[in-house]
N, C-alpha and C positions, 0 to 999 in steps of 0.2 A: 624372432629373427629380424634383424635390421634391414634397411633398404639395400645394403650391399651383400646381404646374405650372412653377415656376421651374427652370432648368437650373443644375446645380452643376458647377463645374469644379474638379478636384483638380489642384493644381500639380505639375509633375515633381519627383520626389525626395521628395514628402511621404511620411510614415510613416503606415501604416495603423493605426488604432486600432480598438478593439473585439475585438481577438484575445484568445483565452483563454490567453495566454502569460504566464509560463513555463508549460510543461507537459511531462510525461513519462509514460512507461509502461515498466516493466521486469519481467523474470522471471528465474528462475534457469536456467542451462543444465546444472546437475547436482543430484543429490539431496543434501539436507543430511541426512546419516545420524546415527543415535545421539542423538536428543533425550533428554535427562534428564528423569525424572519430575518433574512439578510445578515446572519451571524455565522461565523465559522465555528464548527463543532468538531472536535477531535474524534475520529472513529475509534471506538474501543473494541479493537480486535483482540479478544481475550482467550481465545482458544487456539492453540498451535496445532497445525497439521504436522509440522516439523520445524526443528530449530537445531541445526547441526552443531553449533558452538555456543548456545545459550546466550546469544547477543540480542534476542528480542525480549523486551519487558512486557509480558501479557497480563500484569496484574495492577499496574498503577500508571506508568507514563505511556504505555502503548507506543513504544518507539524501538527502532533498530539502531544499535550502536555497535557496528562491527569492530572487532579487535585485530583486523588485518587491513592494511592500507590497500587501496586499489580503486578500480571503477566497478560500480555495482549497478545492475539493472534493477530498478525499483518499480513495482507495479502495484496497482489497487483498483478496486471497483467499489464505488459507494452507490448502493441501491436505495434511493430515496423514494418514499411513497406516502400517500395519505390513504387512511381507511374510510374517508368520508368524501363527499362531494367537495372538490377543492379546486382552486385556480392557482396556477404557478406561471411565472414568467421564464425563470431558468433554474437549472441545477448546476452545481459546480463541485468538482472533486479536485483537490489539490495535494501536491507533495511539498512538504516543508522540510528544509534542511536547517538544522540548528535554530529552529524557531521562526525562520523567515520563509516566506512563500518562494518556491523554487520553479514549479510549473503547475499549470492548471488545465483542466478541460471543462469548458462550459457547454452545456446543452441548452440552447435557447429553445423556448417553446413558442410564444407569440408576444408581440408588443403590448397586447391588451390582457394577457393571461389566458390560460387554456385549461380546459377540464381534463388534463392529462394527470393521472393519479400515481404514476410510477416511472422512474427512469433509472436505469443502470448506467452510471457515468464512469467509464474507465479513464485512468491516468497513468502514464508511465514515463520514465526518464533514465538515462544513464548519468550517474552522479559520482564524482570523485569523492572519496572518503579517506580520512587520514589514519584510520585504524586505532584511534584512542578517544577522541572527544567528539567527532562528528556523529550526528544522528539524523534520522528521518522519521517523519510522522505523517499521517493522512488526516486531511480536514475535508469536511463536506459543508455545503451551503445551499439553501433554498431561498429563492426570492419569490415570494407568493402574495396573494391578496386574500386567500381564505383557506380554511381547512387546518387540520392538525397533521403535522409531518413528522416522520420518523426515519431512521436508517434501518433498513430491513436486514434480517439475519440471512435470509436465503441466498442472495447474490453478492453480498459485500465481503470482500477480502483484501488482505495487504500482504505483500511479500517482497523479497529481494534476494539477490545472489550476486557474488563476485564474479566478474567477467575475467577469464584467463587469457592472457596473451595480448592484452592492450595496454 
């Protein structure tokens, strides 16, 4: 029933609108070991929780290329850790659009390095996508003085969905 009290009939076979599709969320099912100091590493989120329209490549490029133009809310968390005594200056998670940095979140530790061995660094943005060739990816970076660093499976994820009405 509409606001005026009128009854609205939806014909059989009508396509529902107002859905936040395309949308996906993915995570990695294995640790990405051996991060190189001060080097961006693409997060390989290879296991999909959902992918409404098949727009996320979870096998090679680890990128989201939506086939509908619009504004998309893109989010990720890169959980960077060391399984040994380690010193780090900062952790970074970044969203890249079409291969270039779009936005970053930097978690500073200390100017001299700290024995902090894990950090979940979230990053998110609203991004215009053209629905044909635009894509987004997630990169992580550690700047450290010692230790062996990896992207953890437990808390790392990557997702996006189209925002309706903007």
